[in-house]
C-alpha positions in Angstrom: 31.2 -49.9 -21.9 28.1 -50.5 -19.5 28.9 -48.1 -17.5 28.7 -45.4 -20.5 25.0 -46.0 -21.0 24.1 -45.0 -17.3 26.5 -42.1 -17.2 25.0 -41.4 -21.0 21.6 -40.9 -19.8 22.2 -39.6 -16.7 21.9 -36.0 -19.1 18.9 -37.5 -20.2 16.6 -34.3 -20.2 18.8 -33.5 -22.6 18.4 -35.8 -24.7 14.5 -34.8 -26.3 13.6 -38.3 -27.2 14.1 -39.8 -23.5 13.4 -36.1 -21.8 9.5 -37.4 -23.6 9.8 -40.8 -22.2 12.0 -41.0 -19.6 10.1 -44.6 -19.2 12.2 -45.2 -21.3 15.3 -44.5 -20.4 14.1 -45.9 -16.6 13.9 -49.2 -18.1 17.5 -49.6 -20.1 19.2 -47.6 -16.4 17.9 -50.5 -14.5 17.9 -53.6 -16.9 21.9 -52.8 -14.7 20.8 -52.8 -11.2 21.9 -56.6 -10.6 25.1 -55.7 -12.6 28.6 -57.2 -10.7 30.4 -53.8 -10.9 30.2 -51.9 -8.4 30.7 -48.6 -10.2 28.1 -49.7 -13.0 25.4 -50.2 -9.7 26.3 -46.8 -8.0 25.6 -45.5 -11.6 22.6 -47.1 -11.9 21.7 -45.5 -8.2 22.7 -42.0 -9.3 20.7 -41.8 -12.9 17.7 -43.8 -11.0 18.4 -41.1 -8.6 18.0 -38.4 -11.1 15.5 -38.8 -12.8 12.9 -39.1 -9.6 13.1 -35.8 -9.4 11.5 -34.9 -12.8 9.9 -37.8 -12.5 9.3 -39.9 -8.9 6.2 -41.3 -9.0 7.7 -43.5 -12.3 11.2 -44.4 -10.4 8.9 -45.5 -7.9 6.8 -48.0 -9.6 10.0 -49.3 -10.3 11.8 -49.8 -7.7 8.6 -51.2 -5.9 8.8 -54.0 -8.8 12.4 -54.5 -7.6 13.0 -57.9 -5.4 15.1 -56.3 -2.3 17.0 -59.4 -1.2 20.3 -59.4 -2.6 23.2 -56.0 -1.2 24.2 -55.6 -5.4 20.2 -54.5 -5.3 20.0 -52.4 -2.0 22.8 -50.6 -3.1 21.0 -49.4 -6.0 17.3 -49.4 -4.4 19.2 -46.8 -1.5 21.0 -44.5 -4.1 18.2 -44.2 -6.4 15.2 -43.7 -3.6 16.8 -40.9 -1.5 14.1 -38.8 -3.1 11.3 -40.9 -3.8 8.5 -39.5 -0.7 
């Protein structure tokens, strides 16, 4: 179910509300960054990476707010920051 949240939002640009409010999609997806499931964390990183293509500043702001000491968050951070300069 948790992974369904991130996978459902991965096509966020086809959902009018999230297309107009990407910060809401980011907020919902990012809450799962420390999930116990590696599959969920990968999905979170990939979803945030997808959003970063259209909204890099918002993703950078989100990633900058994270404490990346845990390996779980580092995994998501690495995936999500791929296109961030």
